[in-house]
N, C-alpha and C positions, 0 to 999 in steps of 0.2 A: 167109432160112430156114437152118436148123441140121438136117444129117439123118445116119444114117448112113452111111457111106460104102461104094462100092461096090467090087469088085476091079477091076471096066472101068474108074474113075475114078483108080487109079493111075498111070498115067502124067503127066495133068493136075496132081496131085496134086506131083508130083515136078517138076513144070515151075513149079509157085507157091515149093518150097519152096527150089527153086536159084535161084530169085529171092531169095529171104529172104538166101540164103546170100552171092549176089555184092552184094546191097545192105548188108549187114552186111560185108563185107570192104572195102567202100568207105568206110566209116564205121571204118575198122580197129579191126573186132572179128570174133573168127577164133573163132568158137563150134559154127558148123557146116561141113564138109568134104564134099567129093565123095560122102563115102562114109557120112556121117551126112548127114540122116535116109535110109535107105537102102531099095529098095526092099522086104526082105525085111523090115526093120520094120513098114512099114503093110503089108503082109499079113499079117503077124501080129498087126497089129492091128485089123483087118477080121477076120480069123476067129476071134478074141474078143471082136466087137464093142464096138468101144471108140475106133475111130477117128470119127469126127464132122465133117462140112465144113460152113462156109458159103458159102450160094451166092447169087450176086448175078446177076439176069437168064440162069438155067442156068449160069453160070461160077463155077468154084470161088476163092473169095478168100484162103478162111478153112480153118484146121484144127485138132482140137484133139483129144488122147488124151486119155481119161479111165481108169482103171485101178482096182482093185483088189488088184493084183498089186505085191506091193514089191520092187524090185533089191535085188540084192548089195549095193550100195552105199550103199545108207541105212539098211545095220545097224547102224554106228557112229553115227547121229545122236542126240542127245541129245532126241529130241521132246516136245511137248506133253504130248501125248494117249497112250494106249496102243498098242499095235501090234496092233490087232482090227478094226476097220471105218473104214478110212481110204481115202479116193482119191488117186490120183497124177494128177497132169495131166504131160501129156508132150508134145514135139514142138507146141507151139504155134506157132501162125505165120500171118501177114497176107502178101497180097502185097503189096510195096513202094506201087502203083498206089492200094491203098486203106485202107494205115497213115493213122493221122491219123483216121478218121473214125467211130471205136466199135469198130470192129471186133472187136478184141481184148476189149475191156469184154464186147462179146455174148457170144463165146464162153465166157469166164471167169464171167460170168452165169450162161450155160447151165452150166457142168462144175461150177459151187457148188450152183446150183437141185437140180439129178442130184444130189449127194451129199447133198444135204439129205433130197431127196425117198429116198432109198433109207437114210436115217438113219444117216449116216457120223457120224463123230465130230469130223472134220475133213479140210481137204482141205492136200495138201503136193506141193512141188513143187521144183525146183531151177534155177537160171539160173545162167548166166557169170559169174563175177566183173569179168570187162571190161565188160559191159555195164551200164552203170549208168542205160540208160532205162530195160530190162526192172525193174533192182533197184526203181528207185520207182516204176513200175508196179505191182508187189506189195504194197511199203509204202503205198501210199496205198488200197488196196484192203485191207489190213489185217493183211497177212501178216505175220508175224514170223520174223525173220530166226535162222537156229541154225547149225550146224556145216557146213563144207567137206567137199567130197569130189571125188574127182578121176576123172575121167575121162582117161588117158593117149591112148588113142587120140586121141580131142578136140584137146587144150591140156595144155600144162605148165601152165595156169593153173586156183586151182581155180573149182567150181562152187559158189552158195552157196543151201543147203536153207531153205525155207519153210514155215509152217506158218499156217494158218487155222481155227483150232477155231470149232464151228459150235455 
């Protein structure tokens, strides 16, 4: 079941995203840090009703942010559609013990359907250039890879931007 996240769930969400970070680091992928994703980011997501959690037996096993807000870093990207009604996916995570079971597909299906239901032109996101698994995941879903952006506080490596025209 996917539902809007609640403030009271932030500690469990942070535990889940930290497990994701540790699993990525074990595979040489330094995409998330101890500072990101942060409690403050999730608080902002919840305040804007943009953070959703995937529950299994009342345990948070994944999360996704679905936002209309375009981050400043995205302004330089040559997107496929106009910057008018686009949804942005952020902080997609699935607890490592649930990875490989279709949870990320389920969360992305939810996000893309949400965007369609709200008459969006496209879904946009970025993923770490060193995370080949994520790149393959989005490309298999029909996303087109566009330009690169940088988050210097996270990594010296770029993040690839992707867009799915709806």
